[in-house]
C-alpha positions in Angstrom: -1.9 -5.0 21.3 -4.7 -3.0 19.8 -3.7 0.0 17.8 -7.3 1.4 17.8 -7.0 2.7 21.4 -3.6 4.4 21.0 -2.2 7.6 19.5 -0.6 7.2 16.0 3.1 6.7 16.3 2.8 5.4 19.8 2.6 1.8 18.9 5.3 -0.7 19.7 6.3 -3.0 16.8 8.7 -5.9 17.3 11.4 -6.5 14.7 9.4 -9.6 13.6 6.4 -7.4 12.5 6.1 -6.9 8.8 4.1 -4.0 7.4 1.1 -4.7 5.2 1.6 -4.5 1.5 -1.2 -3.3 -0.8 -1.7 -6.7 -2.3 -2.2 -8.2 1.2 -5.0 -5.7 1.8 -6.6 -6.3 -1.6 -6.5 -10.1 -1.2 -7.4 -10.4 2.5 -10.4 -12.7 3.1 -12.2 -13.1 6.5 -13.8 -16.2 8.0 -17.5 -16.3 8.0 -19.2 -16.2 11.4 -20.6 -19.3 13.0 -23.9 -21.0 12.2 -27.0 -19.0 12.6 -25.3 -15.7 11.9 -24.5 -13.8 8.8 -21.4 -11.8 7.9 -17.8 -11.9 8.9 -16.1 -12.7 12.2 -15.9 -9.2 13.8 -12.7 -10.0 15.8 -10.9 -10.9 12.5 -12.0 -7.8 10.8 -11.1 -5.5 13.8 -7.6 -7.1 14.1 -7.0 -6.6 10.4 -8.2 -3.0 10.6 -5.9 -2.4 13.6 -3.0 -3.5 11.4 -4.1 -1.2 8.6 -4.5 1.7 10.9 -1.0 1.2 12.4 0.6 0.9 9.0 -1.2 4.0 7.7 -0.2 6.0 10.8 3.5 5.0 10.1 3.2 6.0 6.4 1.6 9.3 7.2 4.3 10.0 9.9 7.0 9.2 7.4 5.4 11.4 4.8 5.1 14.3 7.3 8.8 13.9 8.2 9.7 13.9 4.5 7.7 17.0 3.9 9.4 18.8 6.9 12.8 17.8 5.6 12.0 19.0 2.1 10.9 22.4 3.5 14.2 22.7 5.4 16.2 21.8 2.2 14.1 24.3 0.1 14.7 27.0 2.6 18.4 26.3 2.7 18.6 26.4 -1.1 16.8 29.7 -1.3 19.2 31.2 1.3 22.2 29.9 -0.6 20.9 31.2 -3.9 20.2 34.7 -2.4 23.8 34.7 -0.9 25.2 33.7 -4.3 23.2 36.4 -6.0 24.4 39.0 -3.5 28.0 37.9 -3.8 27.7 38.1 -7.6 26.3 41.6 -7.5 29.1 42.6 -5.1 31.7 41.3 -7.5 30.0 43.0 -10.4 30.0 46.4 -8.5 33.7 46.1 -7.7 34.8 45.2 -11.3 
């Protein structure tokens, strides 16, 4: 399956799929093309880039979810602090 033609996050990953690690990207080497041509085998490069794109899409989706969760928690904490401050002021007025 090629990730290149799909929306991020819409890819199917089997449980056997392992995400790329930084050292795997850094150390990746491609086969040279056949005789009479120069460069790398395009299919190998595109397959590898598809994996990188898929993994990056997953990382960015997880980061976005984490940021949304953080915003919800910050908002809840602000509301709680405001409620506590009001409750303290009410107790102070009654004393």
